N, C-alpha and C positions, 0 to 999 in steps of 0.2 A: 492116159487113164490111170495107169499104175502110179505115175508121178503125183497125180492129184490125190490119190488115196494116202500116199506117204505124207503129203503136206497136211492133210486133215488130221492124221494120227499124231503128227508132231505138235500141232496146235492144241489138241486135247491134252497131251502130256504136259505141255507147258502150263495150262490152266490148272491141272491137278496139282502140279508142283507148287503153284502160287498159293493154293489153299492149304496144302499140307505143311508147308514150311513154318508158318506162324504158329500152328498148333504144336509142332515139335519144339520150337524155340520156347513157347510158353511152359511146356512140360518141364523142359530143362531148367528154366528160370525158377519154377516152383520148387524143384528139387534143391537148387542152390540156396533159395530163400529159407527153406526148412532147415537146411544144414546150418545156416547162419544164426537163426533165431534161438536155437538150443532149447533147453527145458523151461517149463513155466516157472514164475516166481515162487509158487507154492512148492513145486518139486525142488527148486533150488534151496529154499529155506529148510525143507526136510533133510536134504542131503547135507547142508551145512550143520544142522543140528546133530545129525548122526556122526559127523566127523568130530563134533565138539563133545557130545555126551555118549557116544557109542550107539550101536544100532538098536538098542533096546528101548526105544521111545514108547511110551504108553499110547493107547488109542486116543486118549484125550490130547496128548501132546502133538500127535500127528494131525489131529483135527485143528489144533491151534495154528500149526504151521500153514495149513491149507486155508484157514480163515483170515490170517493176519493180512494178506495182501488185498483183502476185500473190505468193503464198507460195512457189511452186515455184522451184527453182534452174534457170535456163536454161543448156543446153549449146549451145555455139556450133560444135562440131565435128560430124563425121558420126556420132559415137557418144557415148552418155551413160555409157559404162563407163569409169571412171577408169583402169583398167588396159589399155584398148585402146591399141594402138600409135599410133593417130591422136592420142592425147592426151599423147604423150610430149613434155614441155616441152623436152627437149634438141633437138627439131626445131622449136621454136617460131618460129625465124626464118624458117621456110619456110611457115608458115601464111598463107593467102591473105586476100583482102578479106572473104570470107564469115565470117571469124572475127575480124576486126580492129575494135577500138573505140578511138577516140581517148581519151587520158587526160583531156583537157579536158571531154569529154562526161560521163565518170564523175564528175569533180570537180564539174561543174555540177549533176548530179542530186543529189549528196549535200550540196553546200554552198549551193545556191540555196534560199532560204526557200520560194518558191512551188512549185518543182519537187519538193522533198523531201516536200511534203504528199501527193503522189500515190504515194509509195513505200510498200509494204506495211509494217506495223509490225514485221515480222520483219527488215526491212532489205533492202539491195541486195546481190544475189549475181550472180556471173559464174563460169561454169565452162567450161574449155577455150577461153578467149578470149586473143587477143593484144591487149595494150593498148599503143598506141604513144604515145611521149612520156612525160614525167615526170608521175606521178599526184600533182599538187600540191594538197594540202589544207592547206597552211600557213596558220595564223591563222584557219582556217575553224571554224565551229561546226556540227558534224554531229550530228543527232539520231537517226540511224538506223545500225544495224550494217552494216559492210561485210564481205562474205565473198568470197574469191577461191579457187577450187578449180581446180587444174591450169591455171593461167594463166601467161602469159609476159609479164612486164613488165620488159624489159631496162633501161629508164632509171630504174627504182626508184620509191619512194614517199616523198613529202615531207610529214611531219606536224608540221613546226616550229610550236610554240606553238598547235597545233590543240586544239580541244575536241571530243571525239568519244566515241561509245559503243564497244562491242566492235568489234575488228577481228580477223578470222580469215583467215589466208593458209595454205592447206594444199596440199602436194604441187605447189608452183608454182616457177617460176624467176623470181626477182625481183632487180633491181639493188639499189643501196644503199637502206636504209630509214633515213630521217633523221627521228627523232622527238624531237629535243631540245626540252625544256621543254613537251612535249605534256601534255595532261590527258585521260586515257582513263578514262571512268567505267564501267569493266568490265574485261574481259580483253583482253590483247594476245597473240595466238597466231600464231606463225610456225613451222610444224612440217612435217617430212617434205619438205623442199624445198631448193633451192639459192638462196642469198642472197648479196648483196654485204654490205658492212659494215652492222651494225645498231647504231644509236646512239639511246639514250634519255637523254642527258645531262640531268640535273636535271628529268627528266619525273616525272609523278605518274600512277601506275596503280592504280586502286582495286581491281582484281581481281588476276589472276595473269598473269605474263609467262612464256609457255611457248615454249621453243625446242627441244622434243623432236624429235629426228631431223633438225634443221636442219644443213645443210652450208655452212660459211662458209670458203671456201678461196681463197687468192690475193687476199685482200681488203685487204692491207696489214697494218701492225702492229696496228692496233686493229680486231679482228674484231667485238667486242661492247663497246659503251661504256655502262656504267650508272653512271658517276660521279655521285654525289649524287642518284641516282634514288630515288624513294620509292614502293615497291611494297607495297600493303597485303596482298596475298596471297602466293603462292609465286613463286619464281623457279626455273624448271625447265630443266635441261640434261640430257635423258634420252635413252636408247635410240637411240644412233646419232648424237647431236650430235657434229659433227666440225669442228675448226678447226685452222689452222696459225698463227693469230695470237694476240693477247692478249685475254682477256676481262677488261675493267676493271670492277671493282665498288667502287672506292674510295669511301668515305664514303656508300655506298648504305645505305638503310634498308629492311629486309625485314620485313614484318609477320608472316609465317609461316616457311616453310622455304626454305633456299637449297640446292637439291639438284642435285648433279652425279653422275649414276648411269648407267652404261653409255655414257659419253662417250669421245671419243678426241681427244687433243691430239697433233698431228703437228708435226714440225720444232721450231720455237721456240715453239710454242703454250704458253700458261700461263694461270693464273688469278691475278689480282691483286685481292684483296678487302681490302686494307689499310684499317683504320679503318672498316670496315663494321659495321652493327648488324643482327643477325639474331635476331629474337624467338623463332623456333622452332629447328629443328635444322639444322646444317650437315652435309650428306651429301657424302661423297667415296668413292664405292663403285663397284667394277668399272670403274675408269678406266684406259684404255690411254694410255700416255705414252712419251715418249722420254727419253734421258739429259739433255736440255735442259729438259724440262718443269719449271716452277717453280710452287709454291703459296705465295702470300704472304698470310698472315693476321695480319700485324703489327698490333697495337693494335685488332684486331677484337673484337667481342663476339657470342657466340652462346649460346642457351639450352642447347644440347647439341651434341655431335659424334657422327657415326656414320661409320666408315670401315673399310677393310680394308687389311691390310699390303701386299698386292700392288699397291695403288693409290698407295702413298706415293711421293713423288718420290725421285730419286736423292740420295745424300748431298750436302749443300751447297745443295739447291734447295728446302728447306722453311723458311719464315720464320715463327716463332711468337712472337717477342719481343713481349710486351704482349697476346697473345691470351688473352681471358678467356672461359671456357665453364663452364656449370653442371653438366654431367653427361656421361658417356660412354654414350650411349644404345645403341650397338651397336658391334661390332668388338672388337679386343683391349682388355682392361681389367686385365691383370696387369702387375706392375711391370716384368718383363723386357721384354715386348713394347713397352710405352710408353717405356722407356728407349731401345730401338732407334728408336722414332719420334722422340724428341728428338735422337737421333744423326744424323738426316737434316738437321739445321740446319747452317749455315755454322760453320766452326771458330772461333767467337768465344764468349766467356763472357757469358751473360745469365742472371741468377738467376731472373727472373720465370717462364719456362716450367717450371722445376723446381718452384717454389713452387706454381704454379697446378695442375700435375698432382698433386702431393702432396696438395693441399687437396681436389681432386675425388676422388682415390682414397680418402682418409680418410673423406669424407662418404659414399662408396659402401660403406663397411665393409671396405675392403681395406687394413687398417692395415699389413700386411707390405709390400705394394707401395708404400705411401706412405713407409715407412721406407727402402726401397731407393732411392727417388727422392731423398729428402733427403740420403742419404749420397752418391749420385751427384752431387748439386749441389756438395758440398764437394770431391769429387775433380775435377770439372770446373773449379772455381775454382783448384785447385792447378795443374792442367795448362795452363789457358788464361788465368788471371787475372793473370799477370805478378807473382806473389808473390816476395818475397825468399827467399834460401836458408833463413834462420831460420824464416820462416813455413811454408815447405814441410816442413821437418823437424818442426815442431810439428804440422802437418796430418797427416803420416804417423803420428806418435805417437798422435794422437787417433783416427785411422781404425782402426789396428790394435789399440788397447787398449779403447776404449769406443764405437767406431763413431760418432765425433763427438758422443757424448752420446745418440744415438738407440738404441744397443745397449749400455748400461752393463754389463750382466751378462757381456759378452764378457771383461771384466777378470778374472772368476773363473777362466777358463781359463789366463790368464797367471799368476795367483796360484798355482793348482794346479801349473802347470808349473814355476815357480821353486821352490816348496816341495818338489816331488818331486825335481827335479834337485839341490837343495841337500841333501836327505836322503841321496841317493846319494853325493854328493861328500864330505859331512861324515862319513858313516859310513865311507867309505874312508879319510879322513884320520885318524879315530880308530883304525882298525885298523892304520894305518901309524905310529901314535903321533906324527903331526904335530900333532894337537889335544891340548893338555895342560891340566892343572888350573891355575887362576889363583892359588890360595892357595900360599904358599911351602912349607909343610910337606908338603902333598899333592903339590906339584910335585917336591920332592926325592925322595919315595918313588916317584913315578911314573918319575923318571929312573933311580932305582936298580933298581927291580924291574919296571918296565913296567906296573904296576898302581896305581890310586889307592887310598887308605886305605878300609877298609870303611865308615866313617861318611860318606865323601864322596858327594855326589849322583851318581847313575849317569848316564852320558852317554846321551841319546836323540837320534839324528840327525834324526828327524822334528820333534820339539819344538824342537830347536835351530834347524833351518831355518825353522820357522814364526815363532819368536820374533825371529830376525834380519830376517825379511822384513816383518813387521807393525810399523809404527811405534807407539811408546808401549805396547808389550805386554810384560809381565814374566812369564816362565814359569820363571825360575830355572834357566836352562841357560847363557845367554850370560855370566852373572855368574861361573860356575864353570869354564867351558871356553873356550879360545881357540886358534885355529891359531897355533903357535909354531915356526917353522922354525929357530930359532936354538939349540934345545937338542939334546942327544944322549941316546940310550937305550942302556943297557948291553946288550950281546949282540946288538944289531941289526946285521946285515950285509947286503950285497947278495948276489946269486946267485953272484958270483965269489968270495965270502968276504971282500971288502973291507968295512971299517967304512962304515956308511951315512952319506952326507953330508947333514947336516941342512939345508944351504943349497941342496939340489938344486932343479931346475926344478919338479917336482911340488909341493914345499913352497911355493915362491913363488906358483905358479899358484893354489893353494888359498886363499892369503891374498888375492890379487887378486880371486878369485871372490867371496870373502866381502864385499869392498867393493862389487862390482857387485850382489851379492844384496841388500845393505842399501839401496843407491841405488834399485834397481828397486822395492823395497818402498815406499820413501818417494815414489816417483813414481806407481806404478800404484794403490796403495791410495787416496790422495786423489782420483785421477781417478775411481775407482769411485764414491766418495761424491758427487763433484761431478756425475757423470753421472746418478746416481739422483735427485739433487735438481734436475736440469735446469739447473744453473748454466753449463754449457759448451755448451749447444745453441745453434747460430748463430741459429735462428729463434725 
C-alpha cells in the first residue's frame, strides 16, 4: 500500500516537471533575446546624435530622431494641417525652439553612413520645421530621399557636387538652392513655395525638375540657372511659377518636355534657352509677361513647339535665329499667325527662321502657309537685307509677277490684264484710224477712203494685242497693221471742224504703249515659264 502511494507521487512529480521545464526555458530564452536586441533604432539614433552634437538636442531634434526610422511625416508645429495659420512659412522666423532643427543635424542624418542606415527606406521627412543654418549636403552621397513640407530654411540648401536620391521641397520658404554639378538619381521638386535663386549648373537629374508654383522674386539677375544641365525627364515651370529674373537654360539637355505653362514673368524676367536641346515639346502657354519679357531660343533644338499667341513676347523680344523644331504640336499653325510670330523678332534679317517654319508647315500639309512664309522671307530680305536699288527693283518685279517663283501662275493675271488693256487701246486706235495697214497699196486706199481693201486681213484688236505681247508668236496681225501717227485720213476732223492732227498726243501715246506692251510681254512671259520650272525660286 505504502509502495503504491510512493509510485503515484513520483508519477505526479514527473508530470509537473514536464510542464514546468518548457516555461522556464522560454523565460530564459526571452531574457537572452532581450539582451541581444538592444535599444530601438530611434534610441540608437538619439544616442548617436548626442555623441555627435552633445546632449543638448532640442525637442524638435529628438522628435526627428524618433521619426526618422518610421514612414510617417513628422509635423513639428501645433497642427499637421498644411493650411493651418501656424504653418504659414511667412511667419517662419517667429517659430520657436520646439520647431527648430539645426541644419547640420539633418545633413548628418542623411550624409553619415551609419546614421542613414536607421532612416526608413522612404526617406527623411520634415514638416512645419524651422531649419537653422545652411543645409549643406555638398559632396555628400545621400542614399535616402529628402522631403521638406511647409519648412522654413532661410539660409538655403547646398547640393554642390552631391549624389542623392529624390529631393522634394513643397510649400516651403527656402533661401538659395545651390545644386551645381549635383547628381540626383530621381526627381528634384521645388514647388508651391518661395525660394531664393535656384542653380543646377552642369547638374545631372535622372528624373524631372519641377518648379510648379515656385516664386523666385528679388533673387538677383539669375533666378534659375540650368546652364549645361542634363535632365532626363521634364523641366516644368507650371501653374503660378513666378519670377522677375532670368531663367537660364543655355546648353541644357532635356530628355522629355520643357514646359512653361501658367507662369508669370515680372519686370525684366525672361527665359534664355539658347542652344538648348529638348527631345520632347517646348511649351510656352498661358504665360503672363511684361513688355520687357524676352524669349531666347536661338540655336535651340526641340522635337515640337506648343504655344499661344497671347503668350508671345512683345516685338523685338523673340529670338528664333537657328531654332530648329520638328512640329507645331499645338497653337496657331496657319501662315498668317506664324508670320506674326516671326514678326516678334528683332528688326534684323535672318533667313533660317523663315526656312524652318516653311519646312514644318509643308510637312504638316499646310502648303499654302508654307508658300506665304517663303514669300515673306524674300520681302524681309528686301526690307532688312541691305540690298542695292537694282536688287530691290528686281525683287519687287519677282514678287508681283510670279511670287518669287512660288506662285508662278500669278503671271497669268498680268498677261490677261495686258492683253485686255491692249485690246481696248488698239481697238480705239483702229477706230481713230491711228492704226494703219503696213502694205503700201492697202495703206494708200486706207488713207484715201478710211477703209482697207476687201482682200486685206481684217484687224482684230484682241489677236493683235495677244500677238504683240507673247514673244515669238505669229498670228498675222502685227505684220499687216501698225500704229502710224504720221499719216492723215481724208475727211477726218476734230469736233471743232479742224483737220485732225496725226501727230497728236493720243497718237504718240498709243505708239509708246505698244512698246511697253511688247517689253512687258518679253519680261512676264519668260518669268512665267521660269517660275513653272522652278528656276527662279531662291530655295
